[in-house]
N, C-alpha and C positions, 0 to 999 in steps of 0.2 A: 300745616295744614289742620285746620279743628274745624269740626261743627258743633254749633249752637244751636237750637231748633231749627228755623228753617234757612239757617245764613252760615256759608263757607267764610272761614276768616283764615287769612292767608299775611303770615310775617315773613319777607325776601330779607335775606340774609346778604348781602355783599360787601366784603371787606369789613370797615366797623358800620356801615351804612345800615339800618332798616327801614324797609319800607312798608305799612299795613294797606292791605286791600281786603275787602269784603265784598261778597256775591251772595244775592237770596237764591236759594233752589227749593223745588217743589219735593220733597219727598226724596230726599239724595238715596236713602234705601233702594226704594221701588227704580228709581232710575241706574243705580248699578245692577240691579236684578236683572233688570230693560237689557241693559248693555252687555253683561254677559250671555242672556240668551241670545241676543242677536248674535253673538259671535257664535256661539254653537248651534244657529240654524243656515250658516255659511258654507257647510260640508258634513258629506259624512266622514265620520273616521274609523279605523279598524284598531283597537289598542286591545291588549287584555287586563284583565282589572286588577288593577296594582291596590286597592279599595280593602279594607276590614270591614268596610260598610256596606252591609246590603244594599241600602238607599242609593248608593252611588250607581252600584251595576244597573239597577232599577232604571233611573235616570237615563243612563245608554242608552239601553234597550230599547228606552220610549221616547225618545229626543225625536222632533221633529225638523225636517230641512224644509229650507226656503231659497230663492236667490238672493244676490248680492242687492245690500239696500243701497239705499242714495245715503250719501255721507252728509249731503248737504240736511237732512234730516235725521239722520241716524242719534241714536244714546249717544255713541261714542264721542259725536261733535257736541252735544249739547253737556257732557262730561268734560270735553275739554274747557268750552268757554265757561263752564261753573268752576272750577277748579284752576288748572296751570295757564288758560288762557285769560285770566284776569290778569297773570302779572308778565305774561308773555313779551311785552314791546320792552319788557325790564331787562329781561336775560341776556346774558352775553358767554362767551364761551362755549364749549361742546360737552358739558358736566352739570347735572342737574341733581341733588341730594334734597330728598323730601323727608321729612319729619312729620308724620300721620295720627290719627288718633280715630278712633273709632272705625265707621264701615269705610271711611275712607281709604285705608289699608286694603281693602280688597278692589280698589279699582286698577286695571290692566292698564297703566299709565302709556307704557309702550304704544299701546293700539289709539289713542286717544288722538283725534283727526282735530288739524287746525282750520283755520280760515279757507286754507289753501289746498284742502285738501291732502295736506301731507300728516305723514305718521311724525309723532313725537319722537321718536326711537331714529328716524332718519338723519335728525342733526344732533341728537342729544343723548350722550348717556348717562341713564337714569340707576340710581341707587336708593334704597328705602333705610331711615332710619327709625328704630321705636322711641326714641327720645331724644332730646340733646345731651341726658346723660349720657346716655349710651356714646354720645359720638365724643362727648371729652376723655370717658374710658380710654375709647380706641385710640385718641390721640396722644394720652399720656402713658399708653402700655409701651414698656421698655423694649427697644428695637430687639434685643434678643429672648425677647419672652418664647415668642411663636419657633415652633419645629421649621428646620429650613431644608430638609428632607422627608423621604418617606409616602408612600401613600397606604391608605386601606380602601379598596374595591369592594364591595359587597353585590352581590346578585343572585337573584331567583335562590334563598335560603330554603331547604327542605323542610315544610310543614305537613306534610301528609301525617304525620302523628297527633297532630293537632287536632283532637274531636271537640273540645268544647271552650269556651270565652266568655267568662264572667257567668259563668254557668249555662250558656245556653250552646246548643250543637251550631258547631261550627263546620263548613268545607274551602278550605283555600286551595285554591287552585296552583298547579305550578305557572313558573313567570320564565317561559324559552325567551323569550323577547330581554327581560332583565339579565339574563346567564349573557345573552350575547352582546349587549351593551358593555357591561362591564369585561367581557371579554376583549371587545376591541378597545376601550379606554386601557388596559392592561397592558395591550400591543404599543400604545403610545408611551405610555408613561415607563414602561418596562418591567411589569410588577404583576405578579400572579395573584389573579382575584379570590375571594373568599367565595364558593360556591355552594348549592345543596348543602349536604347534610357536616361538612367544614365551616359554614359561615352560621356558628351556634352565637347565642348570646354570649357565653364567659367568653370566647377566644375574639368576639368582637369589642368587648369591654378590656379585654387584657392589651389590645392593637392602638385602640383608637386615640389613647393619650400619649402616644410617641410619633406621630404623623403630620406632616403639613397639609396633606389631602385626604377628605375623607370622603368616598362616593357608595352612596347608597341606593340601589334598586329592589324594591321589595313593595311586598303587603302593608299600607298604612293607615292609619286611622285619623281621618282629618279633623275629627272634633276633638278626642282623647289626647294626638299629638305621641301615639305609638307606631313603632313599626315591629314586624313580626319577622323573627330570628327562629334558624333552625335551634330546637330544643335542644337543652344540654344535657350528654349523657349520663352523667354523674346526677340524676335528680332521686328524688322520694317516690314519686309514685309512676305508674307504668303511662297511663296517661299526662301528659304534660301540663301543669298549671301555669297561669297567665305568667307567674315568676320565671318560670322556666324557657320562655321563649319571647317574652313581649319586652321591646326596651322603649321602657318610659322618660318621659322628662326627668323625673326623681333618679333614674340611672344614668341620665346624661349628665346633671347637673353634680352628681356625685363623682365624676370621673372630672381630672384636671385635664381639659383640651388643651391643645397646644397647636390645633391645627388653623392654616390660614384661610383653607378652603374647605365650607362642607357643601356637598351637593346632594340634595335630596332628594332622586329621580322615584318619587312615591305619588299616589295621586292626590292631589290635593294638599301638595306639604305645607303651602303659603295660608292654609285655613286655620281656623281653631276659634277659641273664644275670641270674641270683638269686645276687648274693652276701651274704656276711655283713653287707657296707655297703649291703645293698638293690639294688634290682636296676640293673643297667647297661645303659642300651641309648639309644635315640635322644633319648627324653625327658631323662632326664640328663644326655646330650651339650649338646641348648641351654643348660641350665641353669650346667651348664660354663663355656661358652663367653659366660657373661654376661646368659642373659633373666633377669628377675625371677621371673617365671611360667611355667608350661607346663601347659597341658591336652592331657592324654592320653587314650586306651581302652583299657579290660581287653579289649573285643572287639567283634565287628563289629554293628553296629545296621541295622535296617530303614531304606533310603533316603530313604523320605519321614519316618520319625521323625527322622532325623537332620537335615532341612531344619526341621521343626518345632523341633527343638531349638536350632539355630542361628540360627533368627528372636530369639532372645533377646538378640543384640550388641546391640540398640537398648536394651534394657536397663543397657547400662553407660554410656550416655549419661547427664550430668546427677552423674556423682558415685558410680554406683551400685558399689560392690565387686564383685570380679569373682566371688568365693564366695556372694555375696546373689546376682546373676544365674544362676549355677549352680542355686542351689539353687530360686531360681522357674522355672528350665528344666525340672529335673525334677518340680518340683511338679507344671506345666501336663500336662506328658506322664502323669504318674501317674494325675492325674485325669480325662485324658481317655477316651474310650470306644475310641479306636481303637489306643492306645500305651499305657496302663495297668499291660499284662504287665510282669514285672520283666526282661525281656530286655531291654525298650527302654530305660530309662530311667538305670539307676545306671550306665553302664559311664566314664561320662566321670570322669577323676581331675585335681585341681587341685596342681601340684605346686610349691612355694615360696613366695613371699608373696602378700598379698593384696591387689591392685592397684587404683586407680581410672583410669580412664581418660574424658578429655575429647576427646569427637569432632566437638566444635563448634569446635578450636580447629586451622583449618589443615590438617585430615585429609585 
């Protein structure tokens, strides 16, 4: 799916057949922004700030809240009609792989509403690919390349020593919700998480290349694609420098990842620099470093909703595909009384392959 001026171009590949459709759309960027604002106005959220950007915290504090919108006239419905809705009558099966460019990468497709007022994710598992080249690389990847066992769980790294970032004074808060999140996942995976002062940049880089699952719940920068970890003890200065604690895209690319699944439970981890080749950010960096699939978020959600969502790690055991587990998690929240609002369940996006993981084998 690609944008050119005010037109959306869609190529639908079904087996060896290729279908082409196009749809005029007025100011796609504004429409996407309106849809995300519409979602944000649905319900108040309570979440810790896992962002390295001051603007993200201010946006949360100043967010306005209104009632439920009429889907027939909503931006989500318009988005569906202008994109997937154009080829909806030609879709069959329960899996949709979307290769995107430009601002179309930031659309919450799981929350798009069709003509029957049903969410697209109710009937379809969705995953995103940055390019057809990446699909080819994934398909041709040797079966034994990725690790089969091991998990690295990182939550609430201790950042109290961090005083400056890029020369500017900063104050990063503790993330007790992130700590509880990886603790709960650790019990599911029978793995001790790295938290607090143990979650150093050196220790993370030491372990990250030998496990099948990587889960990071920490402060993240949606623009630069950086994650704040605990500063390395063996450093040259008393006050940590950026290189001592920031996990950057360059750091990730330098590691030969063997992970089947990377989960980035940071603020806006699906965000980044929007280019013609998609969003270039921390999620894309993990894909480029060798991860087979990456789960990222388009926006921040309620802490308790995140915990409820992450309980569905247990769905992966026994051969369940990640996309199926993701859909079940979204369905569980969508049908719940507390987290049924659209703000809570559709921000998580699966990029890359659809993998299965057996947690019963030496995890």
